[in-house]
A tleap script that builds the chain and sets N, CA, C and O, in Angstrom:
source leaprc.protein.ff14SB
mol = sequence {
  NMET LEU LEU LYS GLY SER ALA ALA SER HIE
  GLY GLU VAL THR GLY THR ALA ARG VAL VAL
  LEU SER LEU ASP GLU ILE GLU ASN PHE LYS
  PRO GLY ASP ILE LEU VAL THR VAL ALA THR
  SER PRO ALA TRP THR PRO LEU MET HIE ALA
  SER GLY GLY ILE VAL THR GLU THR GLY GLY
  VAL LEU SER HIE ALA ALA ILE VAL SER ARG
  GLU TYR SER ILE PRO ALA VAL VAL ALA ILE
  PRO GLY VAL THR LYS LYS ILE LYS ASP GLY
  GLN THR VAL ARG VAL ASN GLY THR LEU GLY
  THR VAL GLU ILE VAL CLYS
}
set mol.1.N position { 7.445 -30.428 36.147 }
set mol.1.CA position { 8.430 -31.205 37.156 }
set mol.1.C position { 8.378 -32.701 36.659 }
set mol.1.O position { 7.337 -33.169 36.197 }
set mol.2.N position { 9.386 -33.334 36.758 }
set mol.2.CA position { 9.302 -34.770 36.198 }
set mol.2.C position { 9.059 -35.510 37.641 }
set mol.2.O position { 9.561 -35.027 38.655 }
set mol.3.N position { 8.394 -36.514 37.681 }
set mol.3.CA position { 8.485 -37.468 39.097 }
set mol.3.C position { 8.721 -38.643 38.116 }
set mol.3.O position { 8.429 -38.701 36.922 }
set mol.4.N position { 9.419 -39.720 39.041 }
set mol.4.CA position { 9.843 -41.090 38.414 }
set mol.4.C position { 9.587 -41.840 39.584 }
set mol.4.O position { 9.824 -41.544 40.755 }
set mol.5.N position { 8.914 -43.161 38.958 }
set mol.5.CA position { 8.406 -43.955 39.773 }
set mol.5.C position { 8.728 -45.483 39.143 }
set mol.5.O position { 9.754 -45.547 38.465 }
set mol.6.N position { 8.069 -46.523 39.279 }
set mol.6.CA position { 8.372 -47.779 38.614 }
set mol.6.C position { 7.309 -47.956 37.331 }
set mol.6.O position { 6.117 -47.647 37.328 }
set mol.7.N position { 7.943 -48.435 36.447 }
set mol.7.CA position { 7.299 -48.607 34.991 }
set mol.7.C position { 5.930 -50.048 35.581 }
set mol.7.O position { 6.184 -51.140 36.088 }
set mol.8.N position { 4.811 -49.557 35.305 }
set mol.8.CA position { 3.755 -50.560 35.663 }
set mol.8.C position { 3.098 -51.114 34.626 }
set mol.8.O position { 2.733 -52.289 34.669 }
set mol.9.N position { 2.854 -50.251 33.480 }
set mol.9.CA position { 1.608 -50.743 32.230 }
set mol.9.C position { 2.207 -49.763 31.087 }
set mol.9.O position { 2.008 -48.548 31.089 }
set mol.10.N position { 2.796 -50.294 30.331 }
set mol.10.CA position { 3.422 -49.511 29.003 }
set mol.10.C position { 2.057 -48.348 28.586 }
set mol.10.O position { 0.862 -48.330 28.880 }
set mol.11.N position { 2.904 -47.494 27.807 }
set mol.11.CA position { 1.885 -46.537 27.033 }
set mol.11.C position { 1.934 -45.260 27.996 }
set mol.11.O position { 2.232 -45.128 29.183 }
set mol.12.N position { 1.429 -44.187 26.780 }
set mol.12.CA position { 1.768 -42.772 27.315 }
set mol.12.C position { 0.687 -42.372 27.052 }
set mol.12.O position { 0.021 -42.830 26.124 }
set mol.13.N position { 0.140 -41.038 28.151 }
set mol.13.CA position { -1.226 -40.386 27.787 }
set mol.13.C position { -1.092 -39.177 28.605 }
set mol.13.O position { -0.466 -39.154 29.665 }
set mol.14.N position { -1.674 -38.212 28.105 }
set mol.14.CA position { -1.709 -36.915 29.089 }
set mol.14.C position { -3.245 -36.712 29.012 }
set mol.14.O position { -3.989 -36.923 28.054 }
set mol.15.N position { -3.648 -36.075 30.727 }
set mol.15.CA position { -4.972 -35.620 30.682 }
set mol.15.C position { -5.114 -35.201 32.244 }
set mol.15.O position { -4.076 -35.304 32.898 }
set mol.16.N position { -6.240 -34.755 32.902 }
set mol.16.CA position { -6.378 -34.285 34.028 }
set mol.16.C position { -6.368 -34.832 35.107 }
set mol.16.O position { -7.411 -35.408 35.418 }
set mol.17.N position { -5.260 -34.865 36.040 }
set mol.17.CA position { -5.353 -35.321 37.192 }
set mol.17.C position { -6.121 -35.538 38.069 }
set mol.17.O position { -6.406 -34.466 38.603 }
set mol.18.N position { -6.658 -36.410 38.551 }
set mol.18.CA position { -7.775 -36.731 39.959 }
set mol.18.C position { -7.324 -37.351 40.833 }
set mol.18.O position { -7.174 -38.556 40.629 }
set mol.19.N position { -6.991 -36.877 41.937 }
set mol.19.CA position { -6.354 -37.042 43.296 }
set mol.19.C position { -7.458 -37.611 43.992 }
set mol.19.O position { -8.191 -36.867 44.644 }
set mol.20.N position { -7.672 -38.856 43.936 }
set mol.20.CA position { -8.540 -39.641 44.742 }
set mol.20.C position { -8.028 -40.181 45.917 }
set mol.20.O position { -6.993 -40.820 45.726 }
set mol.21.N position { -8.492 -40.126 47.309 }
set mol.21.CA position { -8.054 -40.818 48.344 }
set mol.21.C position { -8.918 -41.738 49.009 }
set mol.21.O position { -8.557 -42.504 49.902 }
set mol.22.N position { -10.209 -41.624 48.490 }
set mol.22.CA position { -11.126 -42.706 48.668 }
set mol.22.C position { -12.364 -42.747 47.629 }
set mol.22.O position { -12.735 -41.737 47.031 }
set mol.23.N position { -12.947 -43.982 47.479 }
set mol.23.CA position { -13.823 -43.809 46.530 }
set mol.23.C position { -15.172 -42.971 46.921 }
set mol.23.O position { -16.178 -42.960 46.211 }
set mol.24.N position { -15.053 -42.353 48.015 }
set mol.24.CA position { -16.116 -41.285 48.348 }
set mol.24.C position { -15.815 -39.813 47.553 }
set mol.24.O position { -16.600 -38.873 47.431 }
set mol.25.N position { -14.380 -39.925 47.036 }
set mol.25.CA position { -14.119 -38.785 46.107 }
set mol.25.C position { -14.214 -38.769 45.094 }
set mol.25.O position { -13.389 -38.039 44.545 }
set mol.26.N position { -15.189 -39.487 44.179 }
set mol.26.CA position { -14.866 -39.518 42.703 }
set mol.26.C position { -16.068 -38.549 41.969 }
set mol.26.O position { -16.271 -38.637 40.758 }
set mol.27.N position { -16.705 -37.777 42.689 }
set mol.27.CA position { -17.631 -37.030 41.972 }
set mol.27.C position { -17.284 -36.197 40.850 }
set mol.27.O position { -18.101 -35.859 39.994 }
set mol.28.N position { -16.002 -35.849 40.856 }
set mol.28.CA position { -15.560 -34.832 39.632 }
set mol.28.C position { -14.641 -35.822 38.853 }
set mol.28.O position { -13.795 -35.187 38.222 }
set mol.29.N position { -14.534 -37.127 38.696 }
set mol.29.CA position { -13.960 -37.850 37.914 }
set mol.29.C position { -14.756 -38.178 36.580 }
set mol.29.O position { -15.902 -38.626 36.605 }
set mol.30.N position { -14.112 -37.938 35.509 }
set mol.30.CA position { -14.537 -38.223 34.302 }
set mol.30.C position { -14.020 -39.242 33.628 }
set mol.30.O position { -12.820 -39.373 33.868 }
set mol.31.N position { -14.534 -40.163 32.736 }
set mol.31.CA position { -13.904 -40.994 32.076 }
set mol.31.C position { -12.611 -40.468 30.947 }
set mol.31.O position { -12.669 -39.582 30.094 }
set mol.32.N position { -11.793 -41.116 31.206 }
set mol.32.CA position { -10.381 -40.487 30.773 }
set mol.32.C position { -9.401 -39.869 31.689 }
set mol.32.O position { -8.245 -39.718 31.293 }
set mol.33.N position { -9.783 -39.462 32.987 }
set mol.33.CA position { -9.011 -38.725 33.871 }
set mol.33.C position { -7.754 -39.609 34.270 }
set mol.33.O position { -7.659 -40.831 34.156 }
set mol.34.N position { -6.935 -38.837 34.697 }
set mol.34.CA position { -5.685 -39.574 35.231 }
set mol.34.C position { -5.848 -40.032 36.793 }
set mol.34.O position { -5.938 -39.062 37.546 }
set mol.35.N position { -5.896 -41.131 37.347 }
set mol.35.CA position { -6.372 -41.387 38.702 }
set mol.35.C position { -5.126 -41.404 39.502 }
set mol.35.O position { -4.414 -42.384 39.285 }
set mol.36.N position { -4.689 -40.542 40.388 }
set mol.36.CA position { -3.683 -40.397 41.236 }
set mol.36.C position { -4.294 -40.667 42.695 }
set mol.36.O position { -5.173 -39.996 43.236 }
set mol.37.N position { -3.570 -41.914 43.269 }
set mol.37.CA position { -4.039 -42.221 44.411 }
set mol.37.C position { -2.845 -42.788 45.352 }
set mol.37.O position { -1.699 -42.876 44.912 }
set mol.38.N position { -3.085 -43.057 46.288 }
set mol.38.CA position { -1.963 -43.926 47.274 }
set mol.38.C position { -1.756 -45.277 46.648 }
set mol.38.O position { -0.653 -45.610 46.213 }
set mol.39.N position { -3.023 -46.209 46.593 }
set mol.39.CA position { -3.069 -47.436 46.086 }
set mol.39.C position { -4.285 -47.905 45.691 }
set mol.39.O position { -5.220 -47.149 45.956 }
set mol.40.N position { -4.551 -48.903 45.147 }
set mol.40.CA position { -5.814 -49.372 44.925 }
set mol.40.C position { -6.056 -51.089 45.110 }
set mol.40.O position { -5.143 -51.914 45.082 }
set mol.41.N position { -7.463 -51.388 45.298 }
set mol.41.CA position { -7.866 -52.651 45.631 }
set mol.41.C position { -9.064 -52.845 44.814 }
set mol.41.O position { -9.533 -51.994 44.058 }
set mol.42.N position { -9.596 -54.189 45.043 }
set mol.42.CA position { -10.446 -54.741 43.782 }
set mol.42.C position { -11.687 -53.698 43.856 }
set mol.42.O position { -12.388 -53.501 42.865 }
set mol.43.N position { -11.875 -53.154 44.884 }
set mol.43.CA position { -13.370 -52.160 45.135 }
set mol.43.C position { -12.940 -51.254 43.933 }
set mol.43.O position { -13.926 -50.990 43.245 }
set mol.44.N position { -11.700 -50.651 43.423 }
set mol.44.CA position { -11.494 -49.617 42.986 }
set mol.44.C position { -11.484 -50.231 41.158 }
set mol.44.O position { -11.661 -49.256 40.427 }
set mol.45.N position { -11.366 -51.213 40.554 }
set mol.45.CA position { -11.649 -51.839 39.545 }
set mol.45.C position { -12.433 -50.976 38.781 }
set mol.45.O position { -11.774 -50.247 38.040 }
set mol.46.N position { -13.578 -50.847 38.740 }
set mol.46.CA position { -14.550 -49.818 38.002 }
set mol.46.C position { -13.874 -48.487 37.555 }
set mol.46.O position { -13.921 -47.996 36.427 }
set mol.47.N position { -13.363 -48.094 38.438 }
set mol.47.CA position { -13.049 -46.457 38.449 }
set mol.47.C position { -11.762 -46.616 37.946 }
set mol.47.O position { -11.219 -45.536 37.713 }
set mol.48.N position { -11.056 -47.651 37.687 }
set mol.48.CA position { -9.883 -47.595 37.130 }
set mol.48.C position { -9.879 -48.080 35.993 }
set mol.48.O position { -8.850 -47.915 35.338 }
set mol.49.N position { -10.985 -48.817 35.392 }
set mol.49.CA position { -11.506 -49.397 34.153 }
set mol.49.C position { -11.834 -48.017 33.296 }
set mol.49.O position { -11.789 -47.995 32.066 }
set mol.50.N position { -12.142 -46.968 34.044 }
set mol.50.CA position { -12.572 -45.823 33.179 }
set mol.50.C position { -11.629 -44.849 33.106 }
set mol.50.O position { -11.801 -43.855 32.400 }
set mol.51.N position { -10.387 -45.072 33.933 }
set mol.51.CA position { -9.173 -43.909 33.786 }
set mol.51.C position { -8.533 -44.324 32.327 }
set mol.51.O position { -8.453 -45.435 31.803 }
set mol.52.N position { -8.102 -43.013 31.852 }
set mol.52.CA position { -6.895 -42.809 30.876 }
set mol.52.C position { -5.396 -43.344 31.496 }
set mol.52.O position { -4.556 -43.881 30.773 }
set mol.53.N position { -5.225 -43.134 32.789 }
set mol.53.CA position { -3.984 -43.583 33.190 }
set mol.53.C position { -4.044 -43.612 34.848 }
set mol.53.O position { -4.941 -43.058 35.484 }
set mol.54.N position { -3.029 -44.291 35.402 }
set mol.54.CA position { -3.204 -44.590 36.703 }
set mol.54.C position { -1.622 -44.097 37.370 }
set mol.54.O position { -0.533 -44.288 36.830 }
set mol.55.N position { -1.853 -43.489 38.557 }
set mol.55.CA position { -0.297 -43.095 39.235 }
set mol.55.C position { -0.798 -43.514 40.502 }
set mol.55.O position { -1.957 -43.360 40.887 }
set mol.56.N position { 0.352 -44.178 41.278 }
set mol.56.CA position { -0.064 -44.531 42.809 }
set mol.56.C position { 1.374 -43.952 43.376 }
set mol.56.O position { 2.313 -43.530 42.702 }
set mol.57.N position { 1.280 -44.046 44.699 }
set mol.57.CA position { 2.340 -43.508 45.721 }
set mol.57.C position { 3.017 -44.985 46.286 }
set mol.57.O position { 4.194 -44.963 46.646 }
set mol.58.N position { 2.235 -46.272 46.352 }
set mol.58.CA position { 2.853 -47.732 46.661 }
set mol.58.C position { 2.868 -48.252 45.774 }
set mol.58.O position { 2.571 -47.681 44.725 }
set mol.59.N position { 3.245 -49.653 45.810 }
set mol.59.CA position { 3.088 -50.577 45.006 }
set mol.59.C position { 4.384 -51.025 43.853 }
set mol.59.O position { 5.398 -50.355 43.659 }
set mol.60.N position { 4.075 -52.177 43.256 }
set mol.60.CA position { 5.244 -52.640 42.505 }
set mol.60.C position { 4.644 -53.140 41.180 }
set mol.60.O position { 3.578 -52.640 40.821 }
set mol.61.N position { 5.243 -54.097 40.408 }
set mol.61.CA position { 4.807 -54.380 39.221 }
set mol.61.C position { 3.918 -55.352 39.591 }
set mol.61.O position { 3.153 -55.437 38.630 }
set mol.62.N position { 3.517 -56.270 40.574 }
set mol.62.CA position { 2.778 -57.173 40.996 }
set mol.62.C position { 1.814 -56.456 41.888 }
set mol.62.O position { 1.284 -57.142 42.761 }
set mol.63.N position { 1.506 -55.210 41.814 }
set mol.63.CA position { 0.330 -54.655 42.984 }
set mol.63.C position { -0.630 -54.536 42.383 }
set mol.63.O position { -0.367 -54.549 41.180 }
set mol.64.N position { -1.926 -54.391 42.635 }
set mol.64.CA position { -2.996 -54.650 42.149 }
set mol.64.C position { -3.521 -53.722 41.242 }
set mol.64.O position { -4.351 -54.070 40.403 }
set mol.65.N position { -2.905 -51.986 41.383 }
set mol.65.CA position { -2.805 -51.051 40.423 }
set mol.65.C position { -2.190 -51.727 38.942 }
set mol.65.O position { -2.772 -51.697 37.857 }
set mol.66.N position { -1.034 -52.255 39.191 }
set mol.66.CA position { -0.166 -52.671 37.498 }
set mol.66.C position { -0.516 -53.652 37.116 }
set mol.66.O position { -0.257 -53.990 35.961 }
set mol.67.N position { -1.375 -54.607 38.137 }
set mol.67.CA position { -2.081 -55.864 37.040 }
set mol.67.C position { -2.960 -55.457 36.511 }
set mol.67.O position { -3.241 -55.883 35.390 }
set mol.68.N position { -3.820 -54.345 37.216 }
set mol.68.CA position { -5.395 -54.402 36.719 }
set mol.68.C position { -5.146 -53.413 35.546 }
set mol.68.O position { -5.882 -53.539 34.567 }
set mol.69.N position { -4.091 -52.338 35.529 }
set mol.69.CA position { -3.513 -51.298 34.431 }
set mol.69.C position { -3.319 -52.280 33.221 }
set mol.69.O position { -3.921 -52.143 32.156 }
set mol.70.N position { -2.299 -53.421 33.523 }
set mol.70.CA position { -1.926 -53.761 32.113 }
set mol.70.C position { -3.008 -54.812 31.526 }
set mol.70.O position { -2.935 -55.088 30.329 }
set mol.71.N position { -3.961 -55.378 32.288 }
set mol.71.CA position { -5.096 -56.143 31.869 }
set mol.71.C position { -5.918 -55.539 31.016 }
set mol.71.O position { -6.498 -56.059 30.063 }
set mol.72.N position { -5.981 -53.893 31.548 }
set mol.72.CA position { -6.855 -53.035 30.487 }
set mol.72.C position { -6.313 -52.217 29.694 }
set mol.72.O position { -6.996 -51.443 29.023 }
set mol.73.N position { -4.993 -52.250 29.636 }
set mol.73.CA position { -3.943 -51.284 28.672 }
set mol.73.C position { -4.233 -50.347 28.787 }
set mol.73.O position { -4.819 -49.759 27.878 }
set mol.74.N position { -3.926 -49.709 30.091 }
set mol.74.CA position { -3.734 -48.446 30.780 }
set mol.74.C position { -2.377 -47.809 31.033 }
set mol.74.O position { -1.688 -48.342 31.903 }
set mol.75.N position { -1.991 -46.962 30.528 }
set mol.75.CA position { -0.775 -46.370 31.053 }
set mol.75.C position { -0.320 -46.101 32.825 }
set mol.75.O position { -0.828 -45.148 33.416 }
set mol.76.N position { 0.432 -46.815 33.375 }
set mol.76.CA position { 0.647 -46.988 34.702 }
set mol.76.C position { 1.999 -46.701 35.380 }
set mol.76.O position { 2.997 -47.328 35.025 }
set mol.77.N position { 2.055 -45.775 36.338 }
set mol.77.CA position { 3.317 -45.554 36.926 }
set mol.77.C position { 3.022 -45.791 38.678 }
set mol.77.O position { 2.071 -45.203 39.192 }
set mol.78.N position { 3.866 -46.640 39.461 }
set mol.78.CA position { 3.401 -47.118 40.472 }
set mol.78.C position { 4.688 -46.263 41.338 }
set mol.78.O position { 5.513 -45.541 40.777 }
set mol.79.N position { 4.637 -46.523 42.741 }
set mol.79.CA position { 5.552 -46.051 43.458 }
set mol.79.C position { 6.323 -44.557 43.521 }
set mol.79.O position { 7.523 -44.283 43.535 }
set mol.80.N position { 5.474 -43.956 43.545 }
set mol.80.CA position { 5.800 -42.353 43.593 }
set mol.80.C position { 5.849 -42.050 44.810 }
set mol.80.O position { 4.713 -41.826 45.228 }
set mol.81.N position { 6.822 -41.909 45.772 }
set mol.81.CA position { 6.213 -41.430 47.199 }
set mol.81.C position { 5.783 -40.023 47.166 }
set mol.81.O position { 6.344 -39.158 46.494 }
set mol.82.N position { 4.645 -39.815 48.009 }
set mol.82.CA position { 4.045 -38.551 48.113 }
set mol.82.C position { 3.411 -37.890 46.935 }
set mol.82.O position { 3.185 -36.683 46.850 }
set mol.83.N position { 3.124 -38.869 45.964 }
set mol.83.CA position { 2.344 -38.184 44.761 }
set mol.83.C position { 1.347 -37.835 44.776 }
set mol.83.O position { 1.119 -37.057 43.850 }
set mol.84.N position { 0.403 -38.051 45.518 }
set mol.84.CA position { -0.845 -37.409 46.168 }
set mol.84.C position { -0.944 -36.243 46.342 }
set mol.84.O position { -1.978 -35.636 46.066 }
set mol.85.N position { 0.386 -35.535 46.970 }
set mol.85.CA position { 0.569 -34.193 47.370 }
set mol.85.C position { 1.140 -33.350 46.505 }
set mol.85.O position { 0.864 -32.152 46.432 }
set mol.86.N position { 2.244 -34.143 45.577 }
set mol.86.CA position { 2.922 -33.316 44.619 }
set mol.86.C position { 2.103 -32.911 43.223 }
set mol.86.O position { 2.492 -31.996 42.497 }
set mol.87.N position { 1.037 -33.631 42.971 }
set mol.87.CA position { 0.091 -33.813 41.546 }
set mol.87.C position { -1.082 -33.048 42.651 }
set mol.87.O position { -1.321 -33.556 43.747 }
set mol.88.N position { -1.792 -31.694 42.150 }
set mol.88.CA position { -2.724 -31.253 42.261 }
set mol.88.C position { -3.989 -31.625 41.566 }
set mol.88.O position { -3.962 -31.652 40.336 }
set mol.89.N position { -5.139 -31.926 42.217 }
set mol.89.CA position { -6.238 -32.174 41.316 }
set mol.89.C position { -6.694 -31.263 40.532 }
set mol.89.O position { -7.070 -30.217 41.062 }
set mol.90.N position { -6.787 -31.403 39.068 }
set mol.90.CA position { -7.004 -30.772 38.301 }
set mol.90.C position { -5.988 -30.397 37.200 }
set mol.90.O position { -6.288 -30.049 36.058 }
set mol.91.N position { -4.500 -30.541 37.803 }
set mol.91.CA position { -3.407 -30.503 36.938 }
set mol.91.C position { -3.425 -31.264 35.740 }
set mol.91.O position { -4.171 -32.243 35.743 }
set mol.92.N position { -2.768 -31.030 34.719 }
set mol.92.CA position { -2.716 -31.880 33.334 }
set mol.92.C position { -1.058 -32.497 33.458 }
set mol.92.O position { 0.019 -31.902 33.425 }
set mol.93.N position { -1.371 -33.838 33.600 }
set mol.93.CA position { -0.276 -34.651 33.483 }
set mol.93.C position { 0.020 -35.527 32.435 }
set mol.93.O position { -0.848 -36.007 31.706 }
set mol.94.N position { 1.317 -35.769 32.328 }
set mol.94.CA position { 1.514 -36.898 31.271 }
set mol.94.C position { 2.107 -38.203 31.845 }
set mol.94.O position { 3.320 -38.161 32.052 }
set mol.95.N position { 1.568 -39.174 32.091 }
set mol.95.CA position { 2.076 -40.457 32.174 }
set mol.95.C position { 2.714 -41.245 31.105 }
set mol.95.O position { 2.175 -41.457 30.019 }
set mol.96.N position { 4.062 -41.738 31.500 }
set mol.96.CA position { 4.885 -42.393 30.613 }
set mol.96.C position { 4.838 -43.768 31.170 }
set mol.96.O position { 5.621 -43.928 32.106 }
set mol.97.N position { 4.226 -44.659 30.887 }
set mol.97.CA position { 3.948 -46.098 31.974 }
set mol.97.C position { 5.209 -47.089 31.298 }
set mol.97.O position { 5.617 -48.129 31.815 }
set mol.98.N position { 5.680 -46.522 30.086 }
set mol.98.CA position { 7.132 -47.261 29.811 }
set mol.98.C position { 8.317 -46.974 30.066 }
set mol.98.O position { 9.287 -47.732 30.032 }
set mol.99.N position { 8.272 -45.441 30.433 }
set mol.99.CA position { 9.125 -45.238 31.400 }
set mol.99.C position { 9.514 -45.207 32.593 }
set mol.99.O position { 10.650 -45.300 33.060 }
set mol.100.N position { 8.066 -45.008 33.301 }
set mol.100.CA position { 8.112 -45.028 34.846 }
set mol.100.C position { 7.999 -43.666 35.189 }
set mol.100.O position { 8.330 -43.504 36.364 }
set mol.101.N position { 7.610 -42.460 34.539 }
set mol.101.CA position { 7.540 -41.165 34.554 }
set mol.101.C position { 6.330 -40.552 34.668 }
set mol.101.O position { 5.436 -40.941 33.917 }
set mol.102.N position { 6.088 -39.609 35.505 }
set mol.102.CA position { 4.672 -38.479 35.195 }
set mol.102.C position { 5.478 -37.207 35.411 }
set mol.102.O position { 6.268 -36.912 36.308 }
set mol.103.N position { 5.090 -36.582 34.417 }
set mol.103.CA position { 5.123 -35.212 34.202 }
set mol.103.C position { 4.255 -34.095 34.584 }
set mol.103.O position { 3.152 -34.281 34.069 }
set mol.104.N position { 4.277 -33.273 35.104 }
set mol.104.CA position { 3.303 -32.164 35.317 }
set mol.104.C position { 3.358 -31.344 34.478 }
set mol.104.O position { 4.344 -30.615 34.580 }
set mol.105.N position { 2.563 -31.094 33.489 }
set mol.105.CA position { 2.661 -30.116 32.345 }
set mol.105.C position { 2.343 -28.631 32.591 }
set mol.105.O position { 3.049 -27.658 32.326 }
set mol.106.N position { 0.898 -28.678 33.263 }
set mol.106.CA position { 0.572 -27.325 33.815 }
set mol.106.C position { -0.367 -27.703 34.789 }
set mol.106.O position { -0.901 -26.848 35.497 }
savepdb mol mol.pdb
quit
């Protein structure tokens, strides 16, 4: 399944998706995992820094997720409505921050 959003930070990465709806849910998150969430804020920055890629339901090229992703050179796609329900925790996904696509690999 290919999901389309807005390209927020260039690059491509494949990894394990971790659907995180609040910072209280990060116990299974490992460095390099793909962060899938509704939106981010400054409190999320340390988790974002450890991420291999970032995918959000909301935002645009000037959103917190997009700006921090570019600063840390992490591929990111934003503005995919309902993505936290379309991607299941633990699935393998490919994030293409250049094209603005997220592919569910398995």
